[in-house]
C-alpha positions, 0 to 999 in steps of 0.5 A: 843380534842372534839371541840364542847366544845369550838367552840361557846365560841371562835367564840363569843370571836373573834367577839369582837376582834378589827381590826379597830385600825389604822395600817400602811399597809406593802406591799408585795413588801416591804416584798420581799425587806426586805427579800432579801438575802445578799450574801457577798463577803467572804475571808479567811485571817487568822490573818487579819490586817486592813489598810485604804487607801482612801474613802471606800477602805480597805485592809487586810494582813494575814498569809501565804500571805493572801491579800484582799481588800474592796471597800465598807467599809468592807461590802464585800471583794475580794481576791488578790494575796499575792504572787505577792506583793514582790520585791527586788533591782536588780544589777542596783539598780531598784526595781523589783518584785520577788518571796517571796522566794527571798525577804528576803535574802538581807536587804536594810538598811545598817546603823542605829542610835544606842547608842555607849558609850551612844552616838547616833552614825551611825553604820553598820547594816550588812546583815541579811538573814531572811529565813535562820535564821528561817530555821536553826533549822528544816531541812524540814522547808519552807518559804511558811508556816511560813510567819505568821501574818503580820501588815501593816501601812502607815508611813507618815514620810517615806512616805511608806507602811510598812509591818511588817512580822513575819517569824516563825522558829522551837524552837522559832527561829523566827524574825520580819522583815520590808518590804516597798513599795510605793504602798499598792499593792507593791512590798514590799522590805526587809529593815531589821529585827526588832527583833529576838527570839530563839538565843543561845550561840552555835558553830552552825553558823546558830543558833548563837546569833552573827547573830542577831541584839542583839549587835546593840541593847544592845552593844558589848558582849563578850558572850551571857548574861546568861538571854538569854542563855536558850536553851530549856528552852527559852519559860519559860523566853522569847517569840516567835517573831511573831504577830507584831502590829505596831501603832503611839501613840497620841504623834506620837511615833511609837511602836511595840507590839509582841510575842506569849504565852511563855514568854509573849507579849512585846513592843518596840519603833521603829524609825519612820524615818526607821521603824526599831527598835529605837536603841537609846532607852534603857530598864532597866532590871526588873524582877518579884519575879520569875525571869521573865523579866518585862523589858529587854534591848533587849526585851523591856517591857512585857505588857501581858502574861508570864509563858507560858500562852496563849495569842497572836495576840496582837493589840493596838488601841487608841480610846476615852480616852484609849489605848486598848489592844486586845489579843487572848487566847486559841488555834487557832484551831476550837476546840482550845478555841480561844477568844478575850479579851480586856484590857486598859491603859492610856499610850501605854506601859501599865499597861493594866488592865480590868474592875476588875483590872486584869493585862494583864501581869502575875507576879510571876506565870502563869495562865490558862486563857481560857477553862472549867478549867480556873483559871482566867477570865482576860480580857473583853470578846468580844464574843465567840463561838455561833450558832443559831443566827439570820438565822445562821445554822453553829456555829462560833467558835475560833474567834480571832487574830483581828485588829481594825480600826476607820473610818472618822465618829468615828466608830470603827471596830473589824476585826477577823478571825472565824472558824466553828463547821461544823464537820470538825475541821481538815480542819480548814476553816476560814473566815473574819468577821467585827463587829462594836464596841461601848463604853459603859458608862464605856468606855468598848467595846461592839461588835455589834450583827451582822456583819457590814452592813453599819449601821450609829450609832456612839458613839457620836450619841448614847450619844445624842439620840436614834433612837428608842422610849421606846415603840419600845424597849419594847419587846421580844429579842433573847439574847446571853450571851458570858460566860467565861470557854467554853468547847472548846474541845467539841465545846461548843457554846452559843445559844439564850435564850428569854428575854422580856423587859417589859414596867414596866422596868422588864425583864422576860423570861429565866432570870429575872431582870430589865432595864433602858435607860439613858435619851437623849441617846441610853445607856441602863443598864440591870440586867439579872440573877443577872449580871449587864450590860451596853451598847447601843441600836443600829440598826442592819441588820441581817446577810444574809438578808436586815432585820432590827433589834433593837440591844442591845450590852452590857458588864458586869464589869466581862467581860461577854458580851450580845447580843440581837435583835428583828426585827423591825416591818416591818422586823418582818412581812416580816419574819413571812410572808415568813416563814408562809405557807398560809393554804388556797388558793383563791377559795378553797373548805374547807371540814375540819379544817384549821390551823388558830390558832393565832401564834407569829412568829419573833415578829409578830402576825399571826391572822385570821378573818372569815366572817362566824365564825359559819361555819369556825371559826377564828381559823379554826374550820370547822362546815359545814351546810346542804348547801355550804357557801361562806366565806371570810377569812382574814389573818392579820400579825401585829407587832407594828403599822404595818400590812400586810393583805390578803383576801381569798375567799373560799367555806365551803362545806356542811356536808359530808354524814357519814355511821350511823354506823361510831361511833358504838362500840367505847370502848375507846375515849381519848381527852387528855384534863385536868389532868389525861385524862379519857376514855370518854367511861369508866371513870375508865380508865385514861391515864398515862404519864410515861417513862422507865428508864432514859427516858423523861416522856410523857407530855401534851402540848397546841397545838393551831391548835388542839384547846387544849391539846395533848400528847407530847413524846420524841424520845428515846433509847429502854428501855428509852421510853417516853410513854402514858399507857392506859388500854387495853379496849379490854382485856378479850373481848370474841368473839373479831373478830376484832378491830380498832385503830385511833389516830391523829399523828404528827411526829416530826423527819422525819429521825426517821422511827423505833420509836414506835407510839403505841403498844398493849402489855402484862403486862411486863415493858420491851419488849423482842423479845418474848413479845406478842405485836402488834405495829406501827412504824413511818414508817407505819410498823406493827409488831405482836408477840405472842410467836409462830406466827408473821408477819411484814407489810411494814418492813424497811430494815436494811439500811432504804432505802425502807420507805413507806412515809405513815405517813409524818413528820411535820403535823398532820395525822389521822392514823387508823389501822383495824384488822379483823380475816377474812380480816387481817390488814389495815392501813389508813392515812387521810381516804385513804387506804394504800397497804402492801409494804411487808408482811412476817410472820411465815406462809410465804410471801405475796404481797398484803393484800388480799393474807396476809389475806388468808395466815395468821390466824389473830385470833392470833392477836385478841386472843393476843389482848383480853389478852394484858393488855395495849394500849400504845403510844410510847411503844411496840417494843423490839428493838427500843424506842419511836418516837418523836411525838405528839398524839391527839383524840385516838379512840378504837373500838371492831370491824374492821370498814369498809373502808367507815366507816373509811372515815366517821370517818376521815370526823368527826374528821376533823370538829366540832364534839363532840365524848363524849358518850352523843353525840353519843347516849349513855344514861347517868345515875347517879350511884344511881341504874338503874330502869326498869320495864322490866330489869331482873337484867342482865348487860353486858359489851361492849363485851357481857360478863355478868358482874353484875346480880342483883335480885334487883336494886343495885348500879352499879360502874361507867362505860359503860354497855349495859342494856336492849339492850341500852348503858348506861354510869354510872357516 
């Protein structure tokens, strides 16, 4: 853009800016301390079950003998050898360690109390080889891969650590067993089975129901009751015996909830003296209208699922006034849609409902309860697949099979495994995560937005106060909304949107709404996008760093959850500083514009002040004088009432000498300001922002470090170009011996080397291999074609292994191409001439530009150019689409600039300069007729053609002409 127009207004405005307000300084050492990375101790424990021992010590057990320990309150984990915790009783009666393969052959419990004729009686328990039962239906079955989802609990009555291990078999031929140990590290000895599934009425001994504890539970049977004799239809009625969760209720009763998918999730009472099933408790036979069990003498009470609907990994925990049921819906693979839902009940065995009254237990029919085609959203969704959260670079997905613990301070935590959208779903890598849980005012869980890092907020403290003032809560947040019906198969993730909580109680940004705080508490209510959420405002530490943030977690009655965060002021300053490249150095000599425009970064504001804003403005515009000048530039990074300030002493160099001819023979200049920007040298010509086919149209955007508007174009496939069309000002030029094209370019994608930057083309809408054209690519390659003659300069090979690296991505460069009929083509970047790395043509090949000029007849290029209808940014190649790029300040000359003139132009475009025709010595008149005593009535265009001849002083159309040897702009 033309900078002179806004330079003085900007410097005057900045001079009135108040920097004198009281601010608390932030030091560089404080910034470094906050921006310290946190490298967690990670473990891969699938289906993690949490247990607390003493102090800050916690243990996890999981599928396939996963075992881990934390000694710092679940912030870091270290793996333990889960294969080394099993034991058995030897012939001498001593407990000795053994391989897990030997651990399940002989149970130590020999008798149990059961009902015999309704009388509690001590009865023989028998011996149950657990591995043999699970192995019976599959010849290649192995124990190692089928020890699934154990749960670990301390039983004070037994004074034992009790591990409830599920052993999975094919065709639902599974069971849950109890192992106990005196020490949490084992050895764990097999006590006996707790429950079986998949039994049948068969003559095959290994599969027969007589080999289970069924008769201990329901009494002696002459044959397998018909309700259990389901064969291959077992999953239509009954569950698979995996995923146990064992807990004590508020009255000290021991329970086990278990099961997966299929027939649903069931619950039974256990005997706290043995840890096994309480065989003295009976359950009635109750079915729903479709004949599925709601209660059963052997399976107990169904509290969730059924009808082969998804649901597994059930976990029950009493917190506050309710028992909460956590259950994972979907499949556990990265593309399986796993996600955690919660329900609650006043009693441990249900009924479990969500906030809308959905029952976790399905009656009369099944439900598709996850994924894009779900027909129910039952259960409060804790969280789902997400990415780009904080400093996250790999999406997390398929989170689930959680456990929950509450510490001595009353803080609740959810512990789960997550998988990753890392492009390798078959690998299924998983890792443990821990998030604190908070109850909103309606008693529903809200998971903390980030992992637990020692934060101290509790439900009790949040109910009586808030660590942040109203002014500290106001601001712009990154927000995740964990919606239902995720397209898991295509790895759909939610990513942040930005919302601003305004001081008038409104919410603006990507969605609109309102917000309020409950006085004297940290409880917040939000209405966003038509949905009402209730939650809490808490302090968070952003994952991966020591940075502190204001966090919001809230839940809607529909079950959708919302996370939000913004950096605390000091942390915002630390992030902004660490992610900002200082554009100046101490004692630097400044001879071009500096990118000092005001920036918003991580919630902080970066601004500059200049001691001589008339020489270097606060936004970095360089306006040199005749002598060098010492200037102090001050950078201030501010958030709230905190600021980091750094001074730089620089020297503004005096104005460089520029050849007087540098600005002669310009035929087009676009500053791309305003609607439908004009060629300032011929205002009848205007830029058109457009697209091809289904492409994305080019547009104008504000660019602070270009001090105004620029053109933005998207990357595209061929025939879907995002481009800007300009009338070719060189069309119909006679005696065109050369031309120059210069433009500011900002490449947005370093990987794209084939995208088109600009092209001179004929009038066809779509390029073909024989279309007449000259175009420049992101690689700095130039291709010419006129149907007979062609050349390629700096051609990229098929593998892309020979990039020129001439036009870098990620910052603005001024790119100039000159074409001379005698000297050939020359590429300049930021005033520096670039060598031909290769030259191939219909006339042969050459190793240098000079050799190419002798080899190829460049009048073919000037001839094609004078016939081309358009100059177009982003369009010109027949094989590749437009580059993702931004453009500013387009110059076209009707001659080839010399090298010193290109250097001079580069100097001028890097400082305050007005390139409008008025500023470069062109006379301006209104279209009321040109009057001159000596004028013979002849009017020429810039190429020397006679375009008007008048015997009188007729009115001329608007445009740029040569009259009496002078350039005249008629408006």
